[in-house]
N, C-alpha and C positions, 0 to 999 in steps of 0.2 A: 504494499499500500504506499503510495507517493503522497505526501501531505504539501500542500501549497500553503506558505505562509505569507500573509501581506501585512506590512507595517506601514502606516500611514500617519504623518504629523499633522494633527489637527490644529494645534496653535502652539505658541511658545510653552515649552515643558509639557506638552501632551501630546502622547503618541497614543494609537489605537492598533492593535495587533489583531489578527483572526486567522483561523484556518478555516478556509471557506468549505472545505469537504467534510467539515465536523460541525453540524448545525448547532449554534449557540456556543461555541468554543471562541471566545474572544477576551481581551483584557485591556487595561488602560495603564500607562506607564509615564515616567518623567522624562525618558530618554530612549533613544533609540535602541541602546544595548540593554537597557533594562527589558524593554519591550520584547526583545528576542529572547531573552532569559526567560522572562515571565510565559510567554506565550509556549514555550517548550515545556516548561513546567505544568501549565494548564493542560496541553495536549496529553501529557503523561497521565495526568489525574484523570482526565476524561477517558481515556482508553482503560484505566485501570479499574475504575468505578464501574464501567460496564461490564469487565471481564468478571469483577468479582461477584456481580449480580446476575452472571451469566445470560446477559443481553446481548443481543446483536448490535454491533458498532452501526449506527446509522450514517455510512460514510457514502458521500455523493461526490464522485470524482468529477464532475462537470462543474460544480460550484468553484 
């Protein structure tokens, strides 16, 4: 599974990062580097949570 991460600068000291293939997986951060670190942690938590509950991961590669 390949995941596409998007990081956008919204305003000074505000970045939004999302993993478009995983619905609802996004974060806000104060720097671009922090956004990359936080979205990777969010993806890991998202996948771990679904696996622990034995749920299918709602992955949409088209997003």
